[in-house]
MDAnalysis code that builds the backbone (N, CA, C; Angstrom):
import MDAnalysis as mda
import numpy as np

u = mda.Universe.empty(576, n_residues=192, atom_resindex=np.repeat(np.arange(192), 3), trajectory=True)
u.add_TopologyAttr("name", ["N", "CA", "C"] * 192)
u.add_TopologyAttr("resid", np.arange(1, 193))
u.add_TopologyAttr("resname", ["UNK", "UNK", "UNK", "UNK", "UNK", "UNK", "UNK", "UNK", "UNK", "UNK", "UNK", "UNK", "UNK", "UNK", "UNK", "UNK", "UNK", "UNK", "UNK", "UNK", "UNK", "UNK", "UNK", "UNK", "UNK", "UNK", "UNK", "UNK", "UNK", "UNK", "UNK", "UNK", "UNK", "UNK", "UNK", "UNK", "UNK", "UNK", "UNK", "UNK", "UNK", "UNK", "UNK", "UNK", "UNK", "UNK", "UNK", "UNK", "UNK", "UNK", "UNK", "UNK", "UNK", "UNK", "UNK", "UNK", "UNK", "UNK", "UNK", "UNK", "UNK", "UNK", "UNK", "UNK", "UNK", "UNK", "UNK", "UNK", "UNK", "UNK", "UNK", "UNK", "UNK", "UNK", "UNK", "UNK", "UNK", "UNK", "UNK", "UNK", "UNK", "UNK", "UNK", "UNK", "UNK", "UNK", "UNK", "UNK", "UNK", "UNK", "UNK", "UNK", "UNK", "UNK", "UNK", "UNK", "UNK", "UNK", "UNK", "UNK", "UNK", "UNK", "UNK", "UNK", "UNK", "UNK", "UNK", "UNK", "UNK", "UNK", "UNK", "UNK", "UNK", "UNK", "UNK", "UNK", "UNK", "UNK", "UNK", "UNK", "UNK", "UNK", "UNK", "UNK", "UNK", "UNK", "UNK", "UNK", "UNK", "UNK", "UNK", "UNK", "UNK", "UNK", "UNK", "UNK", "UNK", "UNK", "UNK", "UNK", "UNK", "UNK", "UNK", "UNK", "UNK", "UNK", "UNK", "UNK", "UNK", "UNK", "UNK", "UNK", "UNK", "UNK", "UNK", "UNK", "UNK", "UNK", "UNK", "UNK", "UNK", "UNK", "UNK", "UNK", "UNK", "UNK", "UNK", "UNK", "UNK", "UNK", "UNK", "UNK", "UNK", "UNK", "UNK", "UNK", "UNK", "UNK", "UNK", "UNK", "UNK", "UNK", "UNK", "UNK", "UNK", "UNK", "UNK", "UNK", "UNK", "UNK", "UNK", "UNK"])
u.atoms.positions = np.array([
    [93.426, 123.887, 65.538],
    [94.069, 122.328, 65.689],
    [95.341, 122.370, 66.520],
    [95.593, 121.096, 66.988],
    [97.095, 121.166, 67.838],
    [97.907, 119.780, 67.307],
    [98.950, 119.854, 67.763],
    [99.794, 118.684, 67.505],
    [99.125, 117.465, 68.009],
    [98.987, 116.300, 67.168],
    [98.284, 115.199, 67.331],
    [97.143, 115.047, 66.689],
    [96.435, 116.175, 66.422],
    [95.253, 115.889, 65.686],
    [95.220, 115.468, 64.489],
    [93.977, 114.657, 64.360],
    [93.868, 113.938, 62.818],
    [92.654, 114.780, 62.271],
    [92.825, 115.198, 61.004],
    [91.880, 115.814, 60.298],
    [91.305, 114.961, 59.211],
    [90.017, 114.646, 59.215],
    [89.586, 113.702, 58.031],
    [88.359, 114.530, 57.436],
    [88.480, 114.375, 56.018],
    [87.385, 114.903, 55.325],
    [86.654, 113.861, 54.659],
    [85.377, 113.950, 54.852],
    [84.549, 112.778, 54.081],
    [84.398, 113.021, 52.688],
    [83.974, 112.375, 52.000],
    [83.966, 112.434, 50.415],
    [82.929, 113.636, 49.802],
    [82.277, 114.252, 50.824],
    [81.524, 115.426, 50.392],
    [81.765, 116.758, 51.042],
    [83.244, 116.803, 51.521],
    [83.705, 117.995, 52.303],
    [85.226, 118.263, 51.895],
    [85.501, 119.634, 52.324],
    [86.729, 119.824, 52.102],
    [87.033, 120.941, 53.340],
    [88.267, 121.094, 53.804],
    [88.528, 121.880, 54.842],
    [89.828, 122.749, 54.611],
    [89.869, 124.186, 55.209],
    [90.942, 124.724, 54.949],
    [91.521, 125.090, 56.385],
    [92.652, 125.101, 56.495],
    [93.323, 125.203, 57.987],
    [94.410, 126.458, 57.831],
    [94.184, 127.702, 58.399],
    [95.306, 128.597, 58.580],
    [95.941, 128.586, 59.877],
    [97.245, 128.253, 59.789],
    [97.809, 128.388, 60.953],
    [98.330, 129.850, 61.648],
    [98.914, 129.882, 62.648],
    [99.070, 131.459, 63.260],
    [100.198, 131.876, 62.540],
    [101.092, 131.014, 61.715],
    [102.153, 131.594, 61.039],
    [101.984, 131.931, 59.720],
    [100.726, 131.760, 59.424],
    [99.894, 132.155, 57.843],
    [100.300, 131.053, 56.901],
    [100.554, 129.858, 57.465],
    [100.720, 128.681, 56.500],
    [99.473, 128.115, 56.272],
    [98.954, 127.729, 55.038],
    [97.646, 127.461, 54.772],
    [97.774, 125.916, 54.320],
    [96.653, 125.043, 54.795],
    [96.650, 123.697, 54.161],
    [95.274, 123.552, 53.927],
    [94.811, 122.901, 52.486],
    [93.509, 122.828, 52.165],
    [93.544, 121.504, 51.842],
    [92.520, 120.713, 52.530],
    [92.588, 119.123, 52.292],
    [91.110, 119.125, 51.266],
    [91.462, 118.267, 50.369],
    [90.234, 117.630, 49.338],
    [89.273, 116.528, 49.983],
    [88.257, 116.352, 49.559],
    [87.334, 115.285, 50.030],
    [88.173, 113.928, 50.114],
    [87.738, 113.126, 50.984],
    [88.392, 111.734, 51.223],
    [89.899, 111.782, 51.604],
    [90.286, 112.702, 52.499],
    [91.522, 112.797, 52.946],
    [91.684, 112.836, 54.513],
    [92.913, 112.357, 54.882],
    [93.277, 112.087, 56.433],
    [94.478, 112.630, 56.687],
    [94.595, 113.600, 57.500],
    [95.814, 114.361, 57.719],
    [96.062, 114.506, 59.351],
    [97.234, 114.043, 59.717],
    [97.709, 114.228, 61.018],
    [98.736, 115.432, 61.404],
    [98.307, 116.290, 62.245],
    [99.256, 117.474, 62.437],
    [100.290, 116.766, 63.619],
    [101.411, 116.070, 63.032],
    [102.607, 115.450, 63.845],
    [103.134, 116.533, 64.491],
    [103.903, 117.352, 64.102],
    [104.703, 118.309, 64.824],
    [104.206, 119.792, 64.277],
    [104.213, 120.752, 65.119],
    [103.925, 122.109, 64.596],
    [104.336, 122.918, 65.828],
    [105.635, 123.376, 65.671],
    [106.468, 124.382, 66.517],
    [106.463, 125.783, 66.160],
    [106.012, 126.693, 67.226],
    [105.820, 127.960, 66.812],
    [106.497, 128.730, 68.023],
    [107.219, 129.849, 67.805],
    [107.634, 130.713, 68.789],
    [107.165, 132.003, 68.584],
    [106.059, 132.335, 69.305],
    [105.148, 133.330, 68.790],
    [104.373, 133.136, 67.689],
    [104.712, 133.974, 66.515],
    [104.062, 133.642, 65.348],
    [104.948, 133.033, 64.313],
    [106.139, 132.762, 64.772],
    [107.371, 132.266, 64.046],
    [107.377, 130.740, 63.993],
    [107.420, 130.243, 62.878],
    [107.612, 128.764, 62.541],
    [108.897, 128.415, 62.821],
    [108.845, 127.259, 63.758],
    [110.116, 126.668, 64.099],
    [110.322, 125.127, 63.605],
    [109.326, 124.936, 62.711],
    [109.423, 123.599, 62.000],
    [108.322, 122.750, 62.335],
    [107.812, 121.779, 61.412],
    [106.734, 121.360, 61.472],
    [106.772, 119.909, 60.766],
    [105.916, 118.949, 60.873],
    [105.505, 117.903, 60.146],
    [104.150, 117.545, 60.214],
    [103.549, 117.314, 59.010],
    [102.093, 116.675, 58.568],
    [102.430, 115.390, 57.962],
    [101.425, 114.568, 58.387],
    [101.374, 113.135, 57.743],
    [100.040, 113.000, 56.980],
    [100.021, 112.910, 55.670],
    [99.089, 112.655, 54.749],
    [99.022, 111.209, 54.689],
    [97.876, 110.629, 55.168],
    [97.880, 109.169, 55.246],
    [97.051, 108.783, 53.928],
    [96.244, 109.694, 53.370],
    [95.489, 109.355, 52.172],
    [94.850, 110.569, 51.767],
    [94.832, 110.638, 50.535],
    [93.868, 111.946, 49.996],
    [94.949, 112.862, 49.374],
    [94.388, 114.252, 49.078],
    [95.070, 115.143, 48.674],
    [95.143, 116.575, 49.220],
    [96.077, 117.287, 49.294],
    [96.127, 118.620, 50.021],
    [96.965, 119.682, 49.033],
    [96.484, 120.940, 49.356],
    [97.417, 121.986, 48.744],
    [97.933, 122.715, 50.145],
    [99.271, 122.962, 50.029],
    [100.156, 123.544, 50.965],
    [100.582, 124.851, 50.412],
    [100.241, 125.826, 51.152],
    [100.773, 127.362, 50.929],
    [101.550, 127.797, 52.042],
    [102.952, 127.570, 51.763],
    [103.841, 128.031, 52.932],
    [104.101, 129.447, 52.704],
    [103.704, 130.166, 53.859],
    [104.032, 131.803, 54.026],
    [105.445, 131.905, 54.112],
    [105.686, 133.206, 53.778],
    [107.331, 133.430, 53.939],
    [107.793, 133.647, 52.563],
    [106.964, 133.401, 51.428],
    [107.841, 133.333, 50.032],
    [107.621, 134.992, 49.712],
    [108.639, 135.346, 49.020],
    [108.780, 136.525, 48.538],
    [109.278, 136.830, 47.145],
    [108.687, 137.724, 46.173],
    [108.847, 137.620, 44.923],
    [109.793, 139.017, 44.423],
    [110.992, 138.746, 43.821],
    [111.601, 139.873, 43.479],
    [111.913, 139.653, 42.049],
    [111.573, 140.574, 41.146],
    [111.574, 140.486, 39.558],
    [111.070, 139.023, 39.138],
    [109.965, 138.726, 39.769],
    [109.201, 137.339, 39.362],
    [109.973, 136.029, 39.835],
    [111.076, 136.459, 40.766],
    [111.690, 135.129, 41.201],
    [111.527, 135.033, 42.581],
    [111.005, 133.724, 43.224],
    [110.414, 133.545, 44.441],
    [111.706, 133.263, 45.234],
    [111.891, 133.986, 46.412],
    [112.614, 133.549, 47.652],
    [112.019, 133.319, 48.851],
    [112.703, 132.260, 49.448],
    [111.846, 131.904, 50.840],
    [112.398, 132.577, 51.907],
    [111.609, 132.708, 52.841],
    [111.960, 133.440, 54.033],
    [112.353, 132.556, 55.280],
    [112.897, 131.229, 54.664],
    [113.387, 130.243, 55.682],
    [112.324, 129.461, 56.447],
    [111.125, 129.438, 56.196],
    [110.000, 128.605, 56.877],
    [110.006, 127.389, 56.277],
    [110.537, 126.174, 56.859],
    [110.143, 124.847, 56.191],
    [109.047, 124.080, 56.689],
    [108.683, 123.337, 55.991],
    [107.316, 122.804, 55.755],
    [107.532, 121.200, 55.471],
    [107.196, 120.182, 56.222],
    [107.628, 118.822, 55.713],
    [106.282, 118.076, 55.772],
    [105.946, 117.385, 54.636],
    [104.673, 116.518, 54.659],
    [105.253, 115.205, 54.419],
    [104.584, 114.154, 55.123],
    [105.056, 112.947, 54.917],
    [103.741, 112.051, 54.260],
    [104.031, 111.269, 53.366],
    [103.019, 110.312, 53.237],
    [103.364, 108.753, 53.401],
    [102.777, 107.766, 53.110],
    [103.272, 106.275, 53.456],
    [104.557, 105.998, 52.700],
    [104.635, 106.765, 51.578],
    [105.998, 106.169, 50.686],
    [106.941, 107.605, 50.590],
    [106.468, 108.710, 50.883],
    [107.316, 109.790, 50.443],
    [107.648, 110.890, 51.533],
    [108.300, 111.836, 51.417],
    [108.591, 112.851, 52.133],
    [108.639, 114.234, 51.427],
    [108.069, 115.194, 51.433],
    [108.233, 116.476, 50.607],
    [108.550, 117.388, 51.615],
    [109.626, 118.137, 51.323],
    [110.202, 119.245, 52.190],
    [110.139, 120.412, 51.511],
    [109.260, 121.348, 52.074],
    [109.120, 122.529, 51.244],
    [109.560, 123.878, 51.962],
    [109.959, 124.831, 51.391],
    [110.240, 126.043, 52.114],
    [109.579, 127.176, 51.128],
    [108.931, 128.021, 51.853],
    [108.325, 129.159, 51.065],
    [107.675, 128.783, 49.556],
    [106.610, 127.956, 49.660],
    [106.190, 127.719, 48.324],
    [104.785, 127.286, 48.203],
    [104.251, 126.963, 47.221],
    [102.698, 126.453, 47.100],
    [102.691, 125.168, 46.117],
    [102.362, 123.943, 46.743],
    [102.221, 123.066, 46.097],
    [101.191, 121.857, 46.486],
    [101.064, 120.821, 45.613],
    [99.728, 119.929, 45.659],
    [100.507, 118.645, 46.152],
    [100.271, 117.892, 47.001],
    [100.656, 116.478, 47.330],
    [99.466, 115.695, 47.525],
    [99.457, 114.415, 46.754],
    [98.435, 113.408, 47.134],
    [98.913, 112.221, 47.290],
    [98.239, 111.196, 48.067],
    [98.427, 109.993, 48.004],
    [97.370, 109.013, 47.981],
    [97.349, 108.293, 46.653],
    [96.385, 107.625, 46.357],
    [96.776, 106.300, 45.536],
    [96.069, 105.016, 46.342],
    [96.266, 103.762, 45.796],
    [97.822, 103.648, 45.847],
    [98.641, 103.818, 46.669],
    [100.129, 103.465, 47.004],
    [100.895, 104.532, 46.339],
    [100.417, 105.502, 45.426],
    [101.420, 106.171, 44.642],
    [101.137, 107.886, 45.256],
    [102.354, 108.452, 45.600],
    [102.179, 109.966, 46.064],
    [102.741, 110.663, 44.911],
    [102.015, 111.758, 44.586],
    [102.208, 112.832, 43.631],
    [102.503, 114.288, 44.068],
    [103.550, 114.860, 43.453],
    [103.789, 116.208, 44.193],
    [103.763, 117.123, 42.735],
    [102.888, 117.989, 42.968],
    [102.919, 119.310, 41.652],
    [103.300, 120.453, 42.425],
    [104.304, 121.399, 41.816],
    [104.573, 122.454, 42.374],
    [104.082, 123.510, 41.641],
    [103.123, 124.358, 42.335],
    [102.722, 125.768, 41.634],
    [103.739, 126.957, 41.693],
    [104.379, 127.071, 42.933],
    [105.401, 127.994, 42.963],
    [106.388, 127.690, 44.146],
    [107.687, 127.713, 43.749],
    [108.816, 127.642, 44.675],
    [109.468, 126.114, 44.252],
    [109.919, 125.526, 45.311],
    [110.632, 124.276, 45.212],
    [110.208, 123.263, 46.324],
    [110.223, 121.875, 45.890],
    [109.703, 121.030, 46.916],
    [110.864, 120.039, 46.650],
    [111.643, 119.440, 47.708],
    [112.527, 118.286, 47.605],
    [111.779, 117.238, 48.127],
    [111.796, 116.066, 47.482],
    [111.297, 114.953, 47.981],
    [111.831, 113.391, 47.819],
    [111.841, 112.568, 48.663],
    [112.359, 111.462, 48.521],
    [111.543, 110.336, 49.068],
    [112.027, 108.977, 48.826],
    [111.128, 107.876, 49.284],
    [111.669, 107.580, 50.557],
    [110.889, 107.005, 51.504],
    [111.506, 106.422, 52.908],
    [112.171, 105.445, 52.844],
    [112.064, 104.539, 51.711],
    [112.723, 103.207, 51.484],
    [113.960, 103.346, 50.861],
    [114.321, 104.638, 50.179],
    [115.657, 104.635, 49.334],
    [116.420, 105.929, 49.964],
    [117.477, 105.564, 50.640],
    [118.280, 106.813, 51.249],
    [118.970, 107.357, 50.364],
    [119.215, 108.766, 50.327],
    [120.067, 109.514, 49.755],
    [119.803, 110.072, 48.205],
    [118.258, 109.551, 47.648],
    [117.975, 109.900, 46.688],
    [116.821, 111.017, 46.462],
    [117.331, 112.285, 46.565],
    [116.587, 113.200, 46.609],
    [116.185, 113.930, 45.241],
    [114.770, 114.197, 45.065],
    [114.338, 114.872, 43.925],
    [113.880, 116.302, 44.081],
    [114.271, 117.179, 43.425],
    [113.851, 118.632, 43.569],
    [112.978, 118.845, 42.499],
    [111.944, 119.414, 42.755],
    [110.670, 119.635, 41.812],
    [110.388, 121.259, 42.063],
    [110.645, 121.897, 40.858],
    [110.499, 123.305, 40.677],
    [108.881, 123.600, 40.175],
    [108.762, 124.878, 40.212],
    [107.427, 125.515, 39.794],
    [107.039, 125.023, 38.477],
    [105.835, 124.717, 38.279],
    [105.186, 124.019, 36.943],
    [105.552, 122.590, 36.763],
    [106.079, 121.916, 37.642],
    [106.364, 120.444, 37.347],
    [105.972, 119.618, 38.355],
    [106.244, 118.187, 38.260],
    [105.548, 117.283, 38.931],
    [106.405, 115.987, 38.996],
    [106.305, 115.188, 40.085],
    [106.790, 113.875, 40.167],
    [106.265, 112.970, 40.804],
    [106.422, 111.567, 40.781],
    [105.455, 110.596, 41.444],
    [106.643, 109.678, 42.219],
    [106.245, 109.252, 43.382],
    [106.673, 108.230, 44.081],
    [105.905, 107.135, 44.461],
    [106.320, 105.891, 44.248],
    [105.546, 104.644, 44.658],
    [106.345, 103.790, 45.572],
    [105.824, 102.648, 46.060],
    [106.755, 101.949, 47.181],
    [107.824, 101.868, 47.312],
    [108.792, 101.204, 46.406],
    [110.018, 101.078, 46.476],
    [110.886, 101.906, 45.207],
    [110.129, 103.037, 44.867],
    [110.734, 103.744, 43.864],
    [110.375, 105.142, 43.858],
    [111.301, 105.906, 43.127],
    [111.036, 107.527, 43.151],
    [111.357, 107.621, 41.738],
    [110.474, 108.636, 41.085],
    [110.658, 108.903, 39.848],
    [111.879, 109.765, 39.727],
    [113.010, 109.618, 39.047],
    [114.206, 110.316, 39.007],
    [113.834, 111.505, 37.975],
    [112.895, 111.552, 37.079],
    [112.497, 112.323, 36.178],
    [111.181, 113.371, 36.867],
    [111.504, 114.514, 36.519],
    [110.601, 115.572, 36.828],
    [109.991, 115.952, 35.585],
    [108.650, 116.201, 35.525],
    [108.160, 116.256, 34.107],
    [107.365, 117.658, 34.327],
    [106.948, 118.212, 33.318],
    [106.078, 119.412, 33.281],
    [104.738, 119.049, 33.732],
    [103.905, 119.667, 34.705],
    [102.579, 119.453, 35.085],
    [101.873, 120.079, 34.063],
    [100.875, 119.089, 33.423],
    [99.823, 119.621, 32.627],
    [98.698, 120.677, 33.188],
    [98.483, 121.642, 32.603],
    [97.491, 122.609, 32.899],
    [96.263, 121.839, 33.702],
    [95.735, 120.784, 32.776],
    [94.611, 120.113, 33.520],
    [94.779, 119.655, 34.612],
    [95.955, 119.149, 35.126],
    [96.411, 118.762, 36.388],
    [96.007, 119.931, 37.375],
    [96.851, 120.951, 37.127],
    [96.804, 122.068, 37.894],
    [95.513, 122.620, 38.396],
    [94.814, 122.449, 37.147],
    [93.298, 123.050, 37.661],
    [92.651, 122.238, 38.157],
    [92.645, 120.816, 38.028],
    [92.022, 119.602, 38.819],
    [92.384, 119.712, 40.258],
    [93.582, 119.753, 40.406],
    [94.102, 119.828, 41.935],
    [93.537, 121.220, 42.805],
    [93.551, 122.026, 41.944],
    [93.098, 123.440, 42.312],
    [91.658, 123.459, 42.836],
    [90.938, 122.734, 41.930],
    [89.405, 122.734, 42.255],
    [89.182, 121.663, 43.219],
    [89.826, 120.504, 43.497],
    [89.730, 119.538, 44.435],
    [89.877, 120.166, 45.757],
    [91.018, 121.079, 45.956],
    [91.256, 121.452, 47.271],
    [90.877, 123.064, 47.612],
    [90.065, 123.462, 46.749],
    [89.526, 124.888, 46.859],
    [88.235, 124.669, 47.615],
    [88.131, 125.402, 48.900],
    [86.765, 125.127, 49.538],
    [85.798, 125.940, 49.067],
    [85.805, 126.631, 48.112],
    [84.781, 127.234, 47.364],
    [84.291, 126.721, 46.195],
    [84.734, 125.518, 45.642],
    [84.334, 124.573, 44.459],
    [83.399, 123.511, 45.324],
    [82.486, 123.245, 44.625],
    [81.382, 122.244, 44.763],
    [82.037, 120.762, 44.864],
    [81.434, 120.004, 45.799],
    [82.168, 118.851, 46.104],
    [80.966, 117.592, 45.998],
    [81.552, 116.355, 46.135],
    [80.533, 115.297, 46.274],
    [79.435, 115.166, 45.021],
    [78.305, 115.103, 45.657],
    [77.234, 114.677, 44.620],
    [76.785, 116.259, 43.789],
    [77.385, 117.170, 44.142],
    [77.084, 118.670, 43.420],
    [77.650, 118.611, 42.096],
    [78.883, 117.572, 42.238],
    [79.505, 117.833, 40.621],
    [79.863, 116.233, 40.052],
    [80.184, 116.038, 39.101],
    [80.540, 114.801, 38.645],
    [81.818, 114.370, 39.310],
    [81.788, 113.020, 39.839],
    [82.949, 112.919, 40.576],
    [83.909, 111.836, 39.812],
    [85.400, 112.103, 39.788],
    [86.260, 111.193, 39.085],
    [86.577, 109.987, 40.092],
    [86.813, 108.967, 39.765],
    [87.506, 107.990, 40.579],
    [89.079, 108.108, 40.900],
    [89.526, 107.563, 41.975],
    [91.073, 107.678, 41.963],
    [91.665, 107.237, 40.742],
    [91.196, 105.776, 40.534],
    [91.744, 105.292, 39.358],
    [91.768, 106.172, 37.989],
    [90.766, 106.906, 37.709],
    [90.668, 107.694, 36.570],
    [91.795, 108.868, 36.781],
    [91.913, 109.469, 37.900],
    [92.668, 110.513, 38.027],
    [94.193, 109.982, 37.740],
    [94.549, 108.704, 38.282],
    [95.975, 108.296, 38.235],
    [96.026, 108.004, 36.553],
    [94.861, 107.471, 36.058],
    [95.204, 107.176, 34.590],
    [95.441, 108.403, 33.702],
    [94.711, 109.550, 34.239],
    [95.047, 110.733, 33.363],
    [96.385, 111.080, 33.598],
    [96.833, 111.052, 34.908],
    [98.296, 111.468, 35.143],
    [99.276, 110.806, 34.532],
    [99.040, 109.295, 34.236],
    [99.806, 108.524, 33.553],
    [100.002, 108.690, 32.174],
    [98.725, 109.250, 31.655],
    [98.706, 109.470, 30.268],
    [99.290, 110.761, 29.989],
    [99.146, 111.755, 30.785],
    [99.819, 112.883, 30.683],
    [101.289, 112.826, 30.872],
    [101.749, 111.867, 31.690],
    [103.194, 111.695, 31.686],
    [103.958, 110.994, 30.489],
    [103.122, 109.912, 29.953],
    [103.466, 109.235, 28.737],
    [103.614, 110.434, 27.625],
    [102.551, 111.301, 27.547],
    [102.459, 112.244, 26.347],
    [103.629, 113.052, 26.427],
    [104.023, 113.543, 27.718],
    [104.948, 114.553, 27.916],
    [106.449, 113.645, 27.397],
    [106.622, 112.548, 27.853],
    [107.875, 111.455, 27.669],
    [107.817, 111.371, 26.069],
    [106.886, 111.160, 25.295],
    [106.816, 110.880, 23.909],
    [107.140, 112.061, 23.079],
    [106.566, 113.182, 23.776],
    [106.768, 114.440, 23.142],
    [108.349, 114.637, 23.054],
    [109.043, 114.502, 24.106],
    [110.377, 114.807, 24.420],
    [111.301, 114.255, 23.408],
    [110.809, 112.900, 23.125],
    [111.642, 112.029, 22.219],
    [111.807, 112.612, 20.785],
])
């Protein structure tokens, strides 16, 4: 793939892209992604920007090292934009989706900083095992634990070895958002 390319998955397809610098992007069915900027010097990443217009993807940013179970980045930045949010990752593994005007970010490993295009200066850091949501004119100031079922569902949705489309029971986008809203309310109620 090259800068300016748009990758679109139909509802019965998934795709995995491994870039020359070893960064990996996995698109779920029904997604649309633009490779807006991808700068390399040899195999070294010099900065990139991807635009996720709709759908879901998993991003595995190369260069993460673990020492005594703690993740450290090797300085490779990876930026993903949606219609309402920007996710800035460095040496991490995370899911990002944009469905029905809401962007969700769930971090599996590392850390992702995110903000809303419309709100200047309000950055939310999401660390491993946590999630946050961004909608049109607001960003969730709270980061909450990601439910195990969310991580499993997003992994299955973006794993190219998992069945898609008519081969499995499909959930609607509204069902997914309702489940995530319920998980968020459960965590909020549990904390009080």
